[in-house]
BAFI-3210 file (N, C-alpha, C; in Angstrom, 3 decimals, decimal comma, padded with zeros to 6 digits):
// residues 71
n [1|2|3|4|5|6|7|8|9|10|11|12|13|14|15|16|17|18|19|20|21|22|23|24|25|26|27|28|29|30|31|32|33|34|35|36|37|38|39|40|41|42|43|44|45|46|47|48|49|50|51|52|53|54|55|56|57|58|59|60|61|62|63|64|65|66|67|68|69|70|71]
n.u [-009,394|-008,424|-007,122|-009,578|-010,723|-009,690|-010,670|-008,844|-009,112|-011,803|-014,500|-016,386|-018,790|-018,025|-018,948|-018,813|-018,396|-020,008|-018,518|-016,324|-014,508|-014,057|-011,458|-011,171|-009,150|-009,235|-009,621|-008,399|-007,095|-005,504|-004,051|-002,409|-000,807|000,185|001,530|003,407|005,401|006,421|007,239|010,890|012,705|011,416|012,124|014,612|015,248|012,854|014,817|016,851|016,015|015,626|017,180|017,355|015,965|012,498|011,725|013,000|012,380|009,457|009,681|010,891|008,698|007,175|008,470|008,387|006,104|005,265|006,730|005,627|003,326|003,797|004,084]
n.v [000,695|-001,863|-002,683|-003,106|-004,708|-007,086|-007,461|-006,421|-004,271|-001,954|000,212|003,181|005,564|008,696|010,107|012,820|014,355|013,585|013,505|012,165|009,389|006,900|004,700|000,949|-001,085|-004,399|-007,816|-009,304|-008,113|-007,090|-009,210|-010,165|-008,095|-008,060|-009,929|-009,689|-007,718|-009,472|-011,033|-012,356|-010,952|-008,917|-006,849|-006,227|-004,937|-003,013|-002,247|-001,501|000,833|002,526|004,973|006,597|009,508|011,165|011,810|010,602|007,966|008,061|008,745|006,182|004,374|004,985|004,826|001,786|001,453|002,776|001,448|-001,035|-001,693|-000,936|-003,746]
n.w [-005,551|-006,878|-003,954|-003,016|-004,495|-004,303|-001,398|000,803|002,088|002,754|001,851|002,519|002,015|003,715|006,285|006,932|004,862|002,007|-000,298|-000,461|000,702|003,023|004,213|005,304|006,386|005,611|007,697|006,808|005,049|007,575|008,103|006,020|005,590|007,570|007,647|005,149|006,799|007,758|006,773|006,279|003,569|002,875|004,965|004,945|002,442|003,640|005,615|003,671|001,937|004,783|005,069|002,436|001,167|001,480|-001,224|-003,102|-002,510|-003,067|-006,077|-006,838|-006,187|-008,409|-010,735|-010,643|-010,539|-012,605|-014,752|-014,253|-015,365|-018,273|-018,664]
ca.u [-009,960|-007,783|-006,807|-010,706|-011,290|-008,884|-010,594|-007,905|-010,056|-013,625|-014,804|-017,265|-018,991|-017,117|-020,412|-019,249|-018,394|-020,231|-017,477|-015,018|-014,557|-013,073|-010,637|-011,086|-008,479|-010,707|-009,240|-007,790|-005,446|-004,418|-003,221|-001,686|-000,029|001,453|002,604|004,954|005,598|007,419|009,476|012,541|013,065|010,350|012,732|015,908|014,292|012,593|016,506|017,729|015,071|015,340|017,868|017,026|014,600|011,182|011,509|013,714|011,388|008,074|010,282|010,677|007,772|006,737|009,048|007,784|004,206|005,521|007,510|004,451|002,076|004,405|003,477]
ca.v [-000,136|-002,825|-003,775|-003,522|-005,967|-008,188|-007,499|-005,971|-002,736|-001,650|001,820|003,640|007,040|009,635|010,854|014,610|014,386|012,425|013,293|011,512|008,025|006,135|002,950|000,468|-002,748|-005,586|-008,580|-010,033|-006,998|-006,598|-010,430|-009,906|-007,029|-008,405|-011,592|-009,474|-007,388|-010,155|-011,555|-011,273|-010,344|-007,496|-005,882|-005,750|-004,148|-001,688|-002,180|-000,298|002,642|003,294|005,754|007,187|010,236|011,042|012,667|008,997|006,907|008,725|008,345|005,076|003,836|006,225|003,839|000,618|001,846|002,750|-000,329|-002,173|-000,452|-001,106|-004,914]
ca.w [-006,471|-006,702|-002,747|-002,625|-005,315|-003,290|-000,649|001,809|002,101|002,280|001,145|002,882|002,383|005,060|006,896|007,184|003,244|000,870|-001,714|-000,160|001,029|004,403|003,573|005,984|006,466|006,446|008,999|005,952|004,607|008,178|008,028|004,511|005,576|008,938|006,583|004,734|007,064|009,112|005,632|005,983|002,188|003,241|005,733|004,110|002,072|004,340|005,738|002,860|002,749|005,768|004,141|001,977|001,103|000,648|-002,461|-003,456|-002,359|-003,875|-007,255|-006,927|-006,388|-009,314|-011,847|-010,257|-011,520|-014,452|-015,305|-014,080|-016,633|-019,744|-018,768]
c.u [-009,414|-007,219|-008,710|-011,464|-010,719|-009,804|-010,068|-008,171|-010,892|-013,409|-015,647|-017,569|-017,877|-019,058|-020,425|-019,083|-018,852|-019,593|-016,468|-015,265|-013,608|-012,847|-010,438|-009,844|-009,272|-009,293|-008,148|-006,635|-004,546|-003,192|-002,342|-000,660|000,906|002,137|003,992|005,975|006,285|008,157|010,546|012,625|012,585|011,536|013,860|015,672|013,957|014,032|016,807|017,073|015,163|016,159|017,909|015,854|013,386|010,484|011,879|013,236|009,770|008,988|010,501|009,767|006,918|007,122|008,864|006,557|004,786|006,343|006,384|003,489|002,317|004,253|002,714]
c.v [-001,115|-003,542|-003,618|-004,617|-006,917|-008,889|-007,672|-004,877|-002,657|000,085|001,735|004,997|007,338|010,766|012,446|014,736|013,757|012,416|012,207|009,900|007,109|005,047|002,733|-000,632|-003,558|-006,424|-008,907|-009,156|-007,174|-008,180|-010,845|-008,968|-007,429|-009,389|-010,812|-008,234|-007,373|-011,348|-011,068|-010,597|-008,629|-006,633|-005,843|-004,851|-002,628|-001,140|-000,992|000,494|002,931|005,051|007,087|008,843|010,087|010,650|010,829|007,663|006,442|007,946|007,201|004,036|004,350|005,355|002,921|000,412|001,941|001,545|-001,426|-002,868|-001,174|-002,611|-005,821]
c.w [-006,514|-005,616|-002,210|-002,925|-004,143|-002,226|000,763|001,881|001,954|002,702|001,730|002,834|003,469|005,141|007,072|005,786|002,270|000,025|-001,493|000,861|002,046|003,725|005,209|005,572|006,929|007,217|007,506|005,075|006,113|008,061|006,895|004,803|006,622|007,647|005,895|005,256|007,849|007,961|005,633|005,182|001,719|004,258|005,213|003,019|002,763|004,994|004,895|002,192|003,201|005,476|003,759|001,686|000,777|-000,143|-003,347|-004,089|-003,234|-005,729|-007,338|-007,326|-007,574|-010,165|-011,720|-011,232|-012,487|-015,149|-015,285|-015,472|-017,904|-020,079|-019,093]
res [s|s|l|e|g|l|g|l|v|m|r|t|p|d|p|a|d|r|r|a|q|l|l|e|v|t|p|e|g|r|a|k|f|d|e|i|r|d|d|p|s|e|r|t|l|r|d|k|l|a|d|w|d|l|d|d|i|e|r|l|a|a|l|l|h|a|l|n|d|e|s]
***
């Protein structure tokens, strides 16, 4: 919902299953993604996480979300 509100993704009903929704990146979302991907500080973080186990990355993401929710 947040990404949709920011205009970064567009949600449409799945024609095969009306209970589901399809997400599509908007041109603005693609531009923002490319901008972040090309940022040197983002590359550094990506490089640091490259050797991490997926479970550890998911745990980090959950902790960061929890920290953000407390603000």
